[in-house]
N, C-alpha and C positions, 0 to 999 in steps of 0.2 A: 724306720722299719724297712727291712730288706726282704725281698721275695726271691726264692730260688727253686730250681727244679731241673730235671734232665730227662732224657730218653722219651722222645715223643714220636711214636710210630703210628702212622695213620690207621693201619689195620690191626694195631695191637689191642690187647684186651683192656676192657674198662672204658669209662668215660674219659673225655679229654679234660684233665684237671687244669690245663692252661687256661681254659675258659673261666675258671674261678677268679683269675686275676681281674677280669672285667667286673665281677661282682664286688670284689674288695674295693676297687677304685670307685665304682658307681655309688657305693654306700658310704663313702668317705670323701667324696669329691670336694665338698665345701669345708673340709677340716684338714688343713695342710699339716697339722702336727700329728695326725693319726693315720693319714692315708699312707699306703706303701710309697717309698721314695725311690727305690732302685730295684731293678730286676736283674738277676744273674741266671743265665742259661748255661749250665755247667757241663754240657756235652750231649752228643747224639741229638742235635737239633734236627737232623735228617738221618735217614737210614739209606746209605748208598748201596748196601748189599741186600738187605731183606726188604724187597719192594713188592707190593701186591701187583699181580699180573695186570689187572685193569688200570692201575695207576700208571704203570710203565707205558701202557697203550696211549695214555694221554700225555705223559711227559716227553716221550720221543717226538711226537708231532709238535708239541708246544716248543720244545727245545730247538728243533730245526727252523721253526717259524720265527722264533725269537732272534736267532743269529742271522737268518737269511741265507744260510748255506749248510751243507751236510758234511760233517767231519769224517775224514778217512782215518780209520783206526789202524795203527801199525801192528802187524803180526809177523812172526818169524816165517820166512819163505825163501825159497831158492830164487835167485834172479831169473832163472830160465823158466820158472813156472808162470803160466799165463792165467794167474788168478786175479779176478776183478777186485777193485778196492773194497774193503770191508767197511760198511757203514752201520750206524746204530739201527736203522730201519730194516736192515737185513737180519737182525737178531730179534726174533719175535718174543713177546712176553711169554714167560714160562719155559723158554727153550734156551736159556743162556748158561746153564750150569756147566756144561762141558767146556765152553769157551772161557768162562770165569776161572775154572779150576786149572785147566791144562794150558791155555794160551796166555792167561794173565797171571796164573799162580796163586790166586786168592784161596784162602783157607776156610772161609765161612761155610762152604758146602761140604767140608770133610766130616767124617764121623757120621755118615749116613744122613746128612742134612742138606741134600742137594736142592731142596725147595728153598733154602735160604739164599741161594744165588741164582735161582732160575729166572729172575728178572733184575739182576744186578745192573746198576747204572754204569755206563761206559763213557759216553760222550760228554763234552763240556756243556753242550746245550741241555742234556738231561739233568746234570747236576744243578745248573742254573734254574731250570724250570721247577726242580724239586723245592727250591727255596721259595719261589713265587707261589707255588701251590700250598706249601706247608703253613704259610702265614696269612693267606688271603683267599677268599672264595671267588675272586674276580674271574680267574681263568678256568674255573672248574666247569665241567660238563655233567649234566645229569643223564646224558644219553649214552651210557656205556652199552656196548653190545650185550645181548643175552648169551649165556653160555651155550645154549643149544644151537645158536647161529654160528658158533666157532668150532665146536667139538662134537664128536660122536660118542666119545667115551663118557659114561655116566659119572664117573668120579671126577673127571676134568670139568664137566658141567657144574657139578656141585661146588667144587673148589672155586671156580670163577664166580658163580652167582653169590657165594658166601662172601667173597672178597668185595664184590660190588656193594653188598649190604653193609659191610664194615666201613667202606669208604663213605657211603652216604650218611652213616651214623656220625662219622668224624666231621663231615661237611656241615651238618646242620647247626653246629655251634661255632664254626670257624669265624663267623662275623664277629663274635665276641673277642676272639683272640686278636683279630686285626685291630679292633678298637682299643683293646688294652695296650698293645704295643705302641700305638700312637699317643698314649697318655702316660707313659712312664719311661724314665731313663733306663736303657737296657744294655747290658754287657754280656758278652758270650766268650766261650772257649770251646774248642773242639774236643771230642773224644774219638774212639776208633770208628764208630759207625758213620761219622761225618765223611769218612773216606770209604772204609770197608772194615768188617769185623777183623779183629786181631792186628789192625794197622800198626806196624813197627813193634809188634809184641816182643819179638826177640830177634837175634841176628839171623836166625834161619829164615824168618819171614822176610826180612829185608833182602836177603840174597835171592830167595825164591821169587819174589814179586818184582823187585826193581831190576832183576836180571833178565826180565822178559819185556820186550818193547811194549806190548799191550798193557801189562801191569804197571809199568812206569808211566805210560801216558794217562792211565786212569787216575793214578795217585796225583799226577800233575793237574789234571782237570779238576779233581776234587779240591785241591789246595787253591787253585786259581779262583774257583767259585767261592770257597771260604773267604779268600781275601776280599772279594767284592761284596759278599752278603753278610759277613760277620766281622772280619778284622777291621775293615774300613771304619766302622762305627766305634770299635774299641780303641783304636790308636790312630785317629785322624792326623795326628802330627807326622806319622810315618808316610802319609800320602801327600804332604806338602811339596812344593817345588824343590827339586834337586834331592829328594829323598827316595829311598828304595821303592816305597809304595807308588810314588808318582811314576817312576820309571817302569814299574810293573804294569800300571794302567796304560801307559803309552805303548809299550811293546805288545800288550794283549790286544790293543786296538789295531796295531799293525798286523799281527797274526790273523786276527779275525777278518781284516780287510782283504787278505789274500785267500780267504776260504780255508785257512789252516795249512797253506802250502809253503809258507815262509819258514824254512828249517832253522835259519839263524834266529828268528824271533822265537821259535819254539824252544830252542836251547836256552835263550835268555830268560824265558818264562820259568823254565826248570831251575835255572840258577837263582832267580829272585824269590821263588817260593821255597827254596831250601833243599831241593833234591841234590844228592851228591852226583858228581861226574861218574861216568861208567868207565871201567878199565877197557882200553881199546882192544886188548887181546881176548879177554874173557867175557866182556860185556857185563860183568858184575859190578855192583856199586862199590865205590871206594870208601874205605874207613880210615880214620886216623886215631892215634893213641891219645887218650886223655887219662894220665896216670895209669891205673891198673884196669882200664876199660877201653873198649873200642867205641867210637862214636861215628855217625855218618859224617863224611867229609864235606860239609856244606860250605858254600862260599861265605867269606866273612861279612859281606854286605847283604846277605840274604835277609828277608823279612824276619823280624823278631815277633813271634806270636804271643809271648808272655808280656804282661804289662802291670802297672800299678795305678790305683786311683786313690786320691787323698782329699779329705774334707777337713773342716775344723775340728771334727770329733772322731773321725775314723779313717783308717787306711785299709785298702784291699790289695792284696798281692795275688795276682792271677797267674797260676803256674801252667807252663807248657810241659806236660809229662809224656809227650809223644815223640817230638822231633829231637829232644835232647837226651835221649836215653843212653846209658852207659852199659855196653854189653861186656860181660866178664871175659878177659883175655885168656885165662887159664882154664876155662870150662867149656862145655859143649855149646854149640850154637843155639840149642833150645833152652839153655839155662835162664832162669829168671833174671832180668836186667835190673840195674839201678834205674829207677824212673827218671832220675836226674843224674847226669854225670858230675864228676867233681867240679868241672868248670861251671856247669849249670847251677849247682848249689850256690856258687859265689854270685853269678850274674842275676839269678832269679830271686834269691832270698837274702843273702848277706848284704849285697850292695844296696838294694832298695831299703832295707831296714836300717842300715847304717847312715843313710842320708837324712833320716829323721830320728831325733832322740827323745821326743816328747812321749813319756810313758803314759800320759793322760789319753793318748790316742788309743782307741780300741783297734787292735789288729785282727783283720780277717784274712784268711788264705783260701783261695778257690783251688781245690785239688779235685780234678775230674774223677780220679779213682781214690778209693777209700784207704785210710790208714788202719781202720778197725773193721772187722767183719764178724758175721756169725761164725761160730765154731764149725758148723756144718759145711760152710764154704771152704774154710781152711782145710778141713779133712779131705773134702773132695779134690781140692787142688793138689794137696800133698800126695794123694794116691795117684792122681793122673800124672804128676811129675815123676814119680817112681816108675811108672809104666812107660814114660816117654810120650804120653798122649797130651801134649801141652796145649793143643788147639781145641781140646774138648771142653775145658772149663776156664778158658782165659787165664791159664797158669802163668803167673808173672805179670799180670796186668794191673796189680795193685801193690800196696806196700807190705802185704802180709807175709810173703815168702822170703824176700830179701831183707833179713833183719838188719844187716849192716847198713843198707840204704836207709831204712827207717830210723836207725840210730843217728845217722848223719843228718837226716831231715830234722829230727827233734833237736839235735845240737845246734844246727844252723838257726832254727827258729828261736831257741831260748838263749842264744848268745846275746841277743839284743832286746828281747821281749820276755816278760814274765807271764803274760796272759794272751792266749791265742785262741781264736775261734776258726775252725776249719769247716767250710761248706763243701759238700761233696754230693755225688749222685751215683749213676752207673749201675747199681745192683738191684734196682726194681723193688726196693722196699725202703721205708723211711724209719729213722731211729735217731737216738742221740747217745753219745758215750763221753765219758770224762777220763782224762789221762793226767795223773799227777807225776811230775818229773823232779828228780833230785840230782843236783850236781854234788857228788860227795868229795871229789878232789883229794882222795887219800894219798896220792903221790906227793902232795905238798905237806904231809903231816909233820915232817921235821921242822918246817918253818913255823907251824902252829905251836909246837912244843917249846920253841925258843921264845915265844911271846909271853907276855904277862898272863896271869890266870884270867883276868877280866877280858883281855883280848882273845884268849883261847876260847872262852865261853861264847863270846860274840861270833867268833869264826865258826864254832860248832852250830850255833843257831842259824847262821847264814847257810851253812852246808845242808842243814835239815829243812830249810825253808823250801817248800814245794813250789814249782812253777806249774801252771795249769793250762791244759789244752782241752777244749770241748769240741768234739766233732758232731756236726749236724748234717744228716743225710736226708735228702728228699729225692725220691725216685720211685716210680717212673711217672712222668706226666700222663703217658698213655702207652703202657706196655705191661699191664699186670698179668701175672701168670699163676697157674694153679699152685705151684710150690710157694710163691710169695703169699698167696691167700692163706695157705695152710699155716705158715710160720706166724701169721698175724693172730691166729686163734689161741685159745687157752690150751690147745694141744701142745704148743711150744713150751708150756709150763713144765711139761714132763722132762724137758732138757733145757733148763735155764742157763743163761750165760753167766759163768762164775767170774769173779775178779781174777785178773792175771797180773802176776808179778814178774818183771824182767830186770836183770842186772847186766852190767857190761863193764869192760875194762878197756883202757886206751893202750895198754901194753900187756904182753902175755903174762898172766899170773901163775902162781904155783897153787894148784887146787887139789883138795883132798875129798874123796868120796866117803861119806860117813853113814854108819848104820847104827841105829839105836834099837836094842832088842831086850825086853824084860829088864830094864834098868841098867844095862851095860852098854858101853859105847866102844866102838872100834872104828878105825878109818884106814884108808889106803890111798896112796898118792896116785893121782891120775896121770897117765902118760902124756908128755907134751907133744904138740902144742894143743891145749884144750880150746874149745870154742870161746871166743871173746864175748859172746852174748849168750846168756842162759836164762831159761825160764825156771823160776823157783816154784816147785810143786811137789806134793807128796805122792807116793805110790798109791794109786787108788785100790780100794778093796781090802786093805789090811791096816787098821789104825795102829796096831802094835808094832808094825814094821815100816819104818819110814826112811827111805833113802833120800839123802840131800847132798849138797856140795858145800864145802866150807874151806876156810883158809886157816893156816896155823900162825901166820905172821901178819901183823896189822898193815904192813905196806902192800899186801896183796888184796886188801879189801876192794870192793868195786869202786869205779870212778863215777858211775852214774846208775840210776835205778828209776824205773817207772812202774806205775800201777794203772791198770785199765779197769774201769767199772762202767756198767751200762746204766743209763738213766731210765728210770721207770716211766712208762707211758701212762698218763693220767686218763681217767674215763672220758669218753667222747662227749662233747657238748655241741648243741645246735645253736649257731648264731641267730640273732633276731631275724636276719634277712634270709636265712638258709632253708626255710621250709617251703616245700612244694614249688620249686623253681620251674618256670615254664620251659626252659631249655632242656631240662631233664625229663620232661613228660613226652617222651617219644611214643608214637603210636605203636602198640604191640598187637600182634595177631590174636584173634579170639581163641582162647584155650578151651578145648572140649574134650570130654571123656578122659582118657589116660593122661593127656597133657595137663589137664586141670589137677589130676591126682598127683602127678609128679611135682607140679608147682607147689601143691600143698605140703608134700613130704619134704620139699627143699627147705621148708622153714626150720627143720631140724639143723640145717647148716647155717641158715641165714639169721638165726635168732641172735639178739644182741649179747646175751650172756656169753655164748661161745666166741663171738667175734671180738670181745673186749680182752684181747691178750695183753700181756704185761710189758712187751718190749718193742714191737715194730708195728708199722702200718704197711700192709702188703697190697692194698688196692691203689689205684691211680691216685696220686697225691701231689700237693703243692705245699712248700714250706714257707712260712713267714717268720722272720727272725726279728726280735726286738730286745732291748736291754733295759735293765733296771739298775740304778746306781751308776750314773754316768762318770762320776769322779773315781777313776780307777786308781788314783793315788791315795785313796783313803786307807788307813792302816787296817791290818787284819783284825777281825772281831768287831767291826763297825755295825751299827744297827741294821743298815741296809747294805749288806755286802754286794758287790757287783754280781749280777746274774744275767745269763743269756737265756731267753725263752725261744723255743721253736714250736709254733703251732702248725701242725700238719692238717690241711683241709682235704677231705675226701668224701666220697659218696658211699654211704653204708648200705650193705645188702638188705638190712631190715627196714630201711626207709629210702628206697631207690630214687625218690624224687626230691631228696633233700641233701644238704651238705652239712657235715659235722666237722669238728676240729678236735684233735688230740694234742695235748700240751706235753712238752718235755722241757724241764728246766735244769740248767747246769750252773752251779756256782763257779764264778771266776776267781774266788778268793781261796787260797790254800787253807785247808782246815785239818791237816793230819801230818804225821811224821812218817818217814820211811820205815819199812819193816827191817829190823836189824839183820844184817847178814851174819851167818854163823862164823864165829871165831873159835876155832877148835880148842884153844887153851882153856876156854870156860868149861869144857867137859872133863878136864883132867882131874877135877875134884870129885867127880861122880865115881870114876873107877880108873884105875891105872890103864892107860891106853895100850892096846896091843896092835902093833904094826903088822899088816899082812901084805 
């Protein structure tokens, strides 16, 4: 059994679902076969950008105390300016937006969201203390100042006091998280908020932030803290003697011993955590070419954040989709990147999978950002991309917009494995989806024709045999939002997720656009070069008129094809231990008068019927993954085909002191054939074609 989740913001919405791990362990502590065995934190373990003002108040003080010195933050200045050194303590909580955006270049506060960077972390000590506070109650204080003692403005007082209440709510179950982490093997990988929102989103972000001294230092501080508090446990072998991790620890100790004044040590830290050198003339980060993309020009001996885990029955490939991005050479700087460059596909996927050949191993891939999204997200990101507003909706931060990169990802995975389970997070709702993939290999059809009839039939069956990928998403531990709560409900049934069919070619095909109308068929040739990846879908709104794309020659049939289908969410069940949990029974203020009336009316929203939507869980959740049918080498059609289950644990609004679980199950055995692609010669018998 594996547990996974992401996105844990202390002042975020909802309960802290990470505390449920403690309940799962406590109720199966004496049952080694049924207790959770591994925990994967798939990104946004901390929020470096979106920090509650009172929390920063505590983190800055704790960070300086932890290090024993105060870091001087570099900013652009004229040598003749008599400006005193800038330190974290000089940048008060709630007052950092201007510095974050203009002096560091961060984009989290753009689009009228200045409050998202008003308490951005800057110093190394602040990032370190954030980890100490996020996983343990030891350093916490309950004596936050009252808003009225800090501000005169009524709105600022309300915002501060509400943040204090949110932090106390987070704190009261933090002891359970600390105990859980002490009792389960835990692995982690970063996403953007572990540094700052939009981290390395596109080439424009890299130039904007790494081209400023403060932006570069903050990214370096975040990565150094990540190395200490996350990567060290993931890849301890990289921290052994004479390895990069060990050198990083030693040089960090040297840098800290000089109060951050050793510039040589500072540059070596930047090298080992993977920051590119800066151009001495422009101050901008250096890039190098990786086939048809630009990648950050990192040192060859820099830390490798991706890694693999292997046991006797499963293997886990953990991807770094942040620092190995490929930015398109021939497109604008804001263009959606390949989340893995061509070299990264080889190093992170192909090479690890080629080292093991046992198909009986269940392969899991940790992808911090999703392969599959709700259509609503796709539409919003496509619209933002057209307007050039890429920082509004994380445009390019997942696999949905760069279809060529997604095609390469699927090809890399299925070159060596027939069944893959992807664990993901990031998007603040949980769900499951199934992808069937076919390698059609029509470019080799001449070889098949020269074989015997029996061999040809076997080859056709092989080509039609689907390979399977199941994506399981669990998000957020603690960052539920109104929009995610809405898509959880039956209201989402008004816009269900339809199956998607995609086809692709390895070489440029000759495609024809076809129109069928009242029994007649005509087609016209598409101008070259057509897209090498296309979605197969009819024109909505008119069933008698359907435009599609086809080919006239068999050699131009697609080389690969995939179909995406969403797995239905099963009705919520309450586990035996999940009723009236003490840690969920937080004291609530006495409701009187209109407050009691509003609470009563809220039942219209909180009732179970409305909340049992068919596709996602939008409240704070935790995913537990388990398998049935361990022998993945069993032939198709066996009595117990291999199946992966994801149980999402969450706190329902109709029963706020209990925990329920919603199950998603995805078969790992192919059970269908590919939808035939239109071959236009089959229409010649309907009516003599007219070329237009």
